[in-house]
LOGU-807957 format. One record per residue (C-alpha): residue in three letters; x, y, z. Coordinates in steps of 0.1 Angstrom, whole numbers, padded with zeros to 4 digits, always signed. Layout:
REM LOGU-807957
ALAXYZ;...
***
This chain:
REM LOGU-807957
MET+0405-0691-0325;GLU+0414-0661-0333;LYS+0444-0661-0362;LYS+0472-0638-0357;LEU+0507-0626-0372;VAL+0538-0631-0361;ILE+0549-0597-0369;ARG+0528-0569-0379;PRO+0530-0560-0413;GLU+0562-0539-0421;ALA+0554-0507-0449;GLY+0585-0497-0465;THR+0592-0488-0503;LEU+0617-0501-0529;THR+0628-0476-0556;VAL+0619-0501-0590;GLU+0661-0507-0595;ARG+0664-0526-0564;LEU+0631-0537-0566;VAL+0638-0562-0599;GLY+0674-0567-0589;ARG+0661-0586-0561;VAL+0634-0603-0581;MET+0664-0614-0607;SER+0689-0623-0575;GLY+0658-0645-0565;GLN+0652-0627-0531;VAL+0621-0613-0543;ARG+0598-0647-0554;ILE+0569-0642-0583;PRO+0551-0677-0576;ILE+0549-0703-0603;PHE+0512-0701-0617;GLN+0502-0733-0641;ARG+0487-0707-0661;PRO+0500-0678-0680;LEU+0498-0639-0659;ARG+0477-0621-0674;TRP+0480-0589-0686;LYS+0483-0577-0718;ALA+0510-0549-0745;ALA+0482-0525-0737;GLN+0481-0529-0698;VAL+0522-0532-0691;VAL+0525-0504-0719;ALA+0504-0480-0694;LEU+0519-0496-0664;PHE+0556-0480-0675;ASP+0539-0447-0689;SER+0526-0445-0653;VAL+0560-0452-0638;TYR+0573-0430-0662;LYS+0542-0401-0652;GLY+0551-0406-0615;TYR+0513-0422-0611;PRO+0505-0441-0586;ILE+0506-0482-0591;GLY+0495-0495-0561;SER+0515-0514-0537;LEU+0528-0548-0530;LEU+0521-0571-0509;LEU+0552-0601-0497;GLN+0551-0627-0480;LYS+0589-0633-0458;ARG+0597-0669-0452;ALA+0621-0691-0467;ALA+0622-0710-0500;VAL+0640-0737-0521;ALA+0664-0737-0545;GLN+0643-0736-0582;LYS+0642-0723-0620;LEU+0617-0691-0621;LEU+0606-0682-0658;ILE+0589-0649-0657;GLY+0579-0642-0695;PRO+0614-0642-0709;LEU+0631-0643-0680;GLU+0650-0675-0670;ILE+0669-0670-0629;VAL+0681-0693-0616;ALA+0674-0691-0577;HIS+0689-0709-0546;ASP+0684-0717-0514;MET+0675-0687-0488;PRO+0662-0689-0451;VAL+0647-0654-0466;ALA+0628-0644-0493;TYR+0596-0625-0500;TRP+0567-0638-0519;VAL+0541-0620-0538;ILE+0504-0625-0526;ASP+0494-0597-0543;GLY+0513-0573-0577;GLN+0524-0601-0598;GLN+0508-0588-0625;ARG+0534-0555-0623;LEU+0559-0567-0604;ALA+0566-0595-0642;SER+0557-0567-0663;LEU+0582-0543-0647;ALA+0615-0570-0644;ALA+0603-0593-0675;GLY+0606-0555-0693;LEU+0633-0538-0679;ALA+0659-0572-0674;ARG+0648-0591-0703;PRO+0684-0601-0722;MET+0684-0581-0752;PRO+0684-0580-0784;VAL+0650-0572-0774;PRO+0624-0584-0804;GLU+0613-0561-0829;ARG+0580-0577-0825;PRO+0554-0587-0802;VAL+0568-0625-0793;ASP+0549-0616-0759;ALA+0534-0589-0737;TYR+0568-0572-0719;VAL+0585-0560-0753;VAL+0583-0526-0741;TYR+0593-0492-0765;PHE+0602-0460-0755;ASP+0596-0433-0776;ALA+0621-0405-0778;GLN+0603-0378-0799;LYS+0570-0384-0780;ARG+0577-0391-0747;THR+0554-0421-0748;PHE+0560-0460-0740;THR+0549-0483-0773;ALA+0545-0518-0779;PRO+0559-0532-0818;PRO+0541-0533-0848;PHE+0537-0568-0860;SER+0556-0560-0891;GLY+0595-0556-0873;ILE+0598-0525-0884;ILE+0610-0496-0856;PRO+0617-0464-0858;THR+0654-0450-0851;THR+0638-0429-0821;TRP+0623-0460-0802;VAL+0650-0473-0775;PRO+0639-0506-0757;VAL+0634-0498-0721;ALA+0655-0531-0720;GLN+0682-0506-0722;LEU+0672-0474-0702;PHE+0677-0500-0673;ASP+0714-0499-0662;SER+0726-0462-0660;ALA+0759-0469-0669;VAL+0752-0491-0695;LEU+0727-0469-0712;SER+0751-0442-0711;GLU+0775-0463-0737;TRP+0750-0470-0757;VAL+0736-0434-0763;HIS+0774-0424-0774;GLU+0765-0452-0805;TRP+0729-0443-0807;GLN+0722-0423-0847;HIS+0709-0399-0829;GLY+0731-0391-0798;ARG+0739-0361-0812;ASP+0706-0349-0807;ALA+0705-0327-0775;GLU+0671-0329-0769;LEU+0661-0369-0778;ARG+0693-0377-0754;ALA+0684-0358-0727;ALA+0649-0378-0731;VAL+0663-0409-0730;PHE+0683-0404-0700;GLU+0654-0385-0683;ALA+0636-0419-0695;GLY+0660-0439-0679;LYS+0656-0424-0643;ARG+0621-0420-0638;LEU+0618-0451-0637;ARG+0648-0467-0623;GLU+0641-0439-0593;TYR+0602-0450-0589;ASP+0595-0458-0549;VAL+0572-0484-0555;PRO+0553-0489-0515;LEU+0550-0524-0506;TYR+0544-0542-0474;THR+0558-0574-0457;ILE+0538-0599-0437;GLU+0554-0624-0415;THR+0531-0658-0409;GLU+0525-0692-0421;ASP+0493-0696-0414;GLU+0475-0702-0446;ASP+0440-0685-0438;VAL+0458-0653-0427;VAL+0471-0649-0457;ARG+0447-0654-0474;ASP+0424-0627-0449;ILE+0450-0600-0461;PHE+0447-0611-0497;ASN+0410-0611-0501;ARG+0410-0574-0477;THR+0437-0560-0503;ASN+0436-0579-0536;THR+0422-0544-0555;SER+0447-0546-0587;GLY+0430-0546-0624;SER+0438-0578-0630;LYS+0429-0602-0601;MET+0442-0633-0598;SER+0416-0652-0574;TRP+0432-0664-0544;PRO+0427-0706-0549;GLU+0450-0697-0577;VAL+0477-0678-0554;ASN+0474-0700-0528;THR+0485-0734-0547;ALA+0510-0710-0558;LEU+0524-0699-0531;PHE+0519-0735-0506;GLY+0516-0761-0537;TYR+0490-0781-0559;LYS+0468-0802-0543;GLY+0445-0836-0555;ALA+0447-0857-0586;TYR+0459-0846-0626;PRO+0439-0825-0637;SER+0439-0798-0605;THR+0441-0767-0619;LEU+0417-0751-0645;SER+0445-0749-0676;ALA+0453-0783-0664;LEU+0415-0792-0670;ALA+0420-0768-0707;GLU+0450-0789-0718;ALA+0430-0821-0708;LEU+0398-0812-0724;GLU+0422-0801-0759;VAL+0423-0836-0773;LYS+0385-0839-0777;GLY+0397-0820-0806;MET+0370-0794-0800;GLY+0387-0766-0785;SER+0387-0757-0747;PRO+0366-0735-0729;THR+0384-0700-0714;GLN+0390-0704-0679;ARG+0362-0680-0668;ASN+0340-0702-0676;LEU+0356-0736-0671;LEU+0351-0721-0636;THR+0313-0721-0639;TYR+0312-0756-0653;VAL+0334-0771-0629;THR+0311-0749-0599;ALA+0279-0765-0622;SER+0295-0801-0620;ARG+0293-0797-0578;GLY+0256-0784-0575;LEU+0269-0754-0566;ASP+0252-0720-0578;PRO+0270-0711-0605;THR+0269-0668-0604;ARG+0283-0673-0571;THR+0321-0661-0567;LEU+0345-0686-0552;ALA+0355-0652-0531;GLU+0320-0657-0520;TYR+0317-0694-0514;GLU+0355-0691-0490;SER+0338-0664-0474;ARG+0308-0688-0455;GLY+0339-0712-0455;GLU+0325-0737-0477;GLU+0357-0734-0500;ASP+0357-0772-0496;LYS+0333-0778-0518;MET+0350-0773-0546;ASN+0377-0795-0540;GLY+0385-0820-0559;ALA+0364-0810-0581;THR+0384-0799-0611;HIS+0398-0837-0613;ASP+0358-0846-0608;ALA+0349-0820-0637;LEU+0370-0839-0666;PRO+0352-0875-0675;ILE+0320-0847-0668;ILE+0329-0822-0690;GLU+0342-0847-0720;ARG+0306-0864-0716;VAL+0292-0829-0724;LEU+0317-0823-0753;ASP+0303-0852-0770;PHE+0271-0846-0764;LEU+0273-0817-0786;ARG+0299-0832-0810;ASP+0269-0859-0817;GLU+0233-0850-0805;ALA+0235-0812-0811;GLU+0254-0808-0844;ILE+0282-0784-0824;PRO+0314-0797-0838;HIS+0336-0768-0817;LEU+0333-0745-0788;LYS+0342-0720-0813;LEU+0309-0717-0826;LEU+0292-0721-0796;PRO+0267-0694-0797;LEU+0265-0692-0756;ALA+0288-0708-0729;LEU+0252-0713-0707;PRO+0234-0746-0721;MET+0273-0764-0712;ALA+0272-0752-0676;VAL+0241-0767-0670;LEU+0246-0802-0695;THR+0280-0802-0672;ARG+0254-0803-0644;TYR+0228-0830-0658;PHE+0260-0853-0673;SER+0273-0849-0636;LEU+0237-0865-0627;PHE+0232-0886-0661;THR+0263-0905-0673;GLN+0243-0930-0694;PRO+0206-0910-0701;SER+0184-0927-0724;GLU+0173-0914-0762;ARG+0144-0900-0753;SER+0164-0881-0728;LEU+0189-0867-0750;GLN+0164-0856-0774;LEU+0148-0835-0749;LEU+0181-0827-0744;VAL+0186-0812-0777;ARG+0161-0792-0779;TRP+0165-0776-0747;THR+0199-0765-0756;TRP+0186-0756-0797;ARG+0160-0731-0778;VAL+0186-0716-0759;LEU+0206-0708-0778;LEU+0181-0698-0809;GLY+0159-0677-0775;GLY+0189-0669-0753;ALA+0180-0633-0765;LEU+0141-0635-0749;PHE+0157-0644-0715;ASP+0181-0636-0682;GLU+0204-0663-0685;ARG+0225-0652-0657;THR+0191-0662-0639;ILE+0180-0699-0667;LEU+0220-0704-0658;ARG+0211-0704-0622;ARG+0172-0723-0623;GLY+0191-0746-0643;VAL+0220-0758-0627;LEU+0199-0755-0591;THR+0166-0770-0604;LEU+0186-0803-0616;ARG+0181-0833-0583;ALA+0194-0874-0589;GLY+0159-0892-0600;ASN+0148-0895-0629;ASP+0168-0890-0661;GLU+0138-0879-0676;GLU+0120-0862-0654;GLN+0150-0843-0653;ALA+0158-0833-0687;GLN+0120-0822-0688;GLN+0123-0800-0654;LEU+0155-0779-0678;VAL+0122-0776-0706;HIS+0101-0759-0689;LEU+0124-0732-0683;ILE+0124-0719-0714;PRO+0098-0710-0751;THR+0088-0745-0764;VAL+0073-0727-0793;LEU+0080-0707-0817;SER+0071-0668-0822;GLU+0083-0638-0844;GLN+0109-0634-0822;LEU+0131-0665-0830;HIS+0128-0661-0866;TYR+0168-0663-0875;GLN+0179-0632-0891;VAL+0215-0636-0907;PRO+0233-0604-0893;ALA+0248-0568-0910;ARG+0276-0576-0888;PHE+0305-0604-0889;ASP+0314-0604-0848;ALA+0329-0641-0844;ARG+0324-0639-0801;ALA+0281-0628-0811;ALA+0260-0653-0808;GLU+0243-0646-0844;THR+0274-0649-0864;ARG+0285-0679-0845;LEU+0246-0692-0856;ALA+0254-0688-0894;LEU+0289-0707-0886;LEU+0268-0736-0879;GLY+0248-0729-0910;MET+0274-0733-0931;TYR+0290-0760-0916;ALA+0257-0780-0916;LEU+0257-0779-0953;ARG+0291-0802-0949;PRO+0309-0774-0965;LEU+0337-0795-0989;LEU+0376-0780-1010;ASP+0371-0779-1048;THR+0386-0810-1046;GLY+0359-0820-1031;GLU+0369-0836-1001;PRO+0354-0821-0964;VAL+0368-0790-0946;LYS+0391-0793-0914;LEU+0365-0774-0895;ALA+0386-0772-0861;GLU+0418-0769-0884;LEU+0408-0736-0901;LEU+0393-0723-0864;VAL+0431-0726-0849;SER+0444-0710-0879;ARG+0461-0677-0866;SER+0461-0656-0898;LYS+0420-0665-0893;ALA+0418-0677-0930;GLY+0394-0705-0923;LEU+0369-0673-0924;ARG+0385-0650-0947;THR+0361-0625-0967;ILE+0346-0637-1004;VAL+0333-0600-1016;PRO+0364-0576-1013;SER+0354-0546-0997;ALA+0364-0522-1026;ALA+0339-0538-1052;ARG+0307-0522-1040;HIS+0293-0505-1010;ASN+0267-0531-0997;ASP+0256-0537-0961;LEU+0260-0576-0967;LEU+0301-0571-0972;THR+0303-0570-0929;SER+0278-0598-0930;PRO+0285-0635-0925;ALA+0269-0635-0958;ASN+0305-0624-0970;ARG+0322-0653-0955;ILE+0331-0690-0961;LEU+0346-0718-0948;LEU+0377-0719-0967;PRO+0414-0728-0963;GLY+0438-0699-0972;ALA+0474-0692-0975;ARG+0497-0673-0942;PRO+0510-0633-0953;THR+0547-0630-0969;PRO+0561-0607-0946;GLU+0565-0583-0972;GLN+0522-0585-0967;GLU+0527-0582-0932;ALA+0545-0550-0934;LEU+0526-0535-0957;PHE+0491-0543-0934;GLU+0503-0536-0896;GLU+0478-0520-0887;ASP+0454-0549-0894;VAL+0472-0572-0917;GLU+0449-0609-0913;GLU+0422-0588-0926;GLN+0442-0566-0956;PHE+0448-0603-0966;GLN+0419-0619-0966;LEU+0407-0596-0988;GLY+0394-0607-1026;ILE+0415-0640-1026;SER+0384-0661-1023;TYR+0366-0642-1048;GLU+0395-0641-1074;ARG+0391-0680-1070;LEU+0350-0684-1068;LEU+0356-0671-1103;GLN+0379-0694-1113;LEU+0357-0727-1114;ASP+0327-0735-1137;TYR+0301-0739-1119;ARG+0282-0772-1134;THR+0312-0790-1133;ASN+0318-0774-1092;GLU+0277-0777-1081;ARG+0289-0800-1053;PHE+0308-0775-1035;PHE+0290-0749-1044;ALA+0263-0760-1027;SER+0281-0772-0998;HIS+0291-0732-1000;ALA+0253-0719-1000;ILE+0257-0700-1035;ASP+0233-0716-1057;ALA+0239-0711-1099;ARG+0220-0681-1100;ALA+0238-0658-1075;PHE+0276-0675-1088;LEU+0261-0657-1123;ALA+0257-0628-1103;LEU+0291-0625-1084;GLN+0310-0636-1122;GLN+0283-0600-1138;GLY+0299-0589-1108;ASP+0265-0581-1094;THR+0273-0586-1060;ASP+0244-0565-1048;ILE+0226-0597-1054;PHE+0249-0624-1044;LEU+0252-0612-1010;GLN+0213-0604-1009;ARG+0208-0644-1023;ARG+0237-0663-0999;ALA+0227-0640-0973;ASP+0186-0658-0974;SER+0203-0695-0988;LEU+0214-0693-0952;GLN+0194-0674-0933;THR+0166-0706-0945;THR+0199-0732-0934;VAL+0202-0720-0899;ARG+0164-0717-0894;GLN+0157-0752-0908;LEU+0190-0769-0888;GLY+0174-0746-0861;ASP+0142-0765-0867;ARG+0150-0795-0867;LEU+0167-0800-0833;ALA+0149-0774-0809;ALA+0117-0788-0818;TRP+0095-0763-0818;GLY+0060-0771-0806;GLN+0065-0811-0804;SER+0055-0831-0778;ASP+0079-0833-0748;ARG+0062-0851-0725;VAL+0078-0883-0711;SER+0081-0914-0732;ILE+0062-0946-0734;ALA+0088-0968-0719;ARG+0092-0939-0689;LEU+0054-0939-0685;LYS+0049-0976-0688;ALA+0074-0979-0662;ALA+0058-0957-0640;VAL+0028-0979-0638;HIS+0056-1008-0630;GLU+0067-0992-0599;ALA+0030-0977-0588;GLU+0022-1018-0586;
***
């Protein structure tokens, strides 16, 4: 039966002032999502700039229906909304409307630091919008956009403003407030309770920069269904207790899809367009124990202690499918899976990841766990070629596979503190200041290509920057604060009494002597060579290049027995 709207969509406009006012009264409802809205500060700033310049920002899609009393949280806003027989729910445009409301209606005083994406200032001198600096030092010509929202309040404030006597700056502030308040936002309103109709319209109109998926909007509008965890954000939270970090939501969606044996290279929209969305019912809940098992395997068998060190997400997706079929594989199967994982990590540049991802997931079948592990092994090269010899990259990039392999090499040496205690990797990797991946030799020492490479990084904890240091290095406080600290600390140590410590960080006696003598070229080259050797040895041991991947004797005997 054809689905129809009760009433044809109504087109119209509302000024930003009236639209934000209706959000604050609870008449316009932004659905509550189980994870933060996606926009970053730069996107929010760009939105305000577009409104100021009169550029199109796209239309909003609203659904007219009743709303119960609830407390709404939109960034810094807390709105107590009452029961309403008629309210307007945002189906498409959540990011834009949340940004406008949270920026313009946030309580005063507005923070002077970027505590969230919705702290926005108008620079009256340059006529531009900007997020506040990390230092918290705000120029006197900057005005919070929240100050521009109410014309009467703004008029009183300008009289007390230290630049209030400057006619040009005063005019710029009033003009900015007028443009923001009076900007007309186009919107369409539909009136139906039919979820299928709402989904169809959403899929045809959802064209904003950071798209929501229909399942996300659907659950936010009509309520969460299924056992915990029923959403990707809840799944991510549940996985955090493993102490290995949590995958990104994009990767999690791939893993959950793979766990069902579905093609992980397809989008949910494709499954919905085929009428196959029911295949994902309960998948998030069912995937939790499977992904937990994969994390145990990566840590205990594959020697990958944290997801931030996993060079590629591809193995985890395929392993999720494998462990969904075989919860207790044999020792031989685990050995083959370790080999396959490391061969993928070391040879990722030689094959198309998307192809291996799809083939890896769709190839696996229920049956014998060893035979299925062999199926995976046969998908990629099993012999080490010259192209697969690991090289320390010229630049440290914590997101790049080559850098993460270097970090795995560092961790394989079981890094120690100078007290002899082991370094707690998880604590380093969640450090806000990234001190755990700080530099050794300061960049001012001498020019050397290896200064920017992993050879000049060390897995050691460091202190947080002081407010004074934050103010001094507001552009890149984390990187600037790291410089020189570990370099000075290392020079204070005696090599002979701290040999175990230095060895655990790939620093031999010759390298340390060069460091003491100020010959950073030799120090960095020797450490790069040491890390390269460590990663190659780790990879050779775990990838087991060239070794026989045939079935175990136990499996052969079982096959003979079955034949008899």
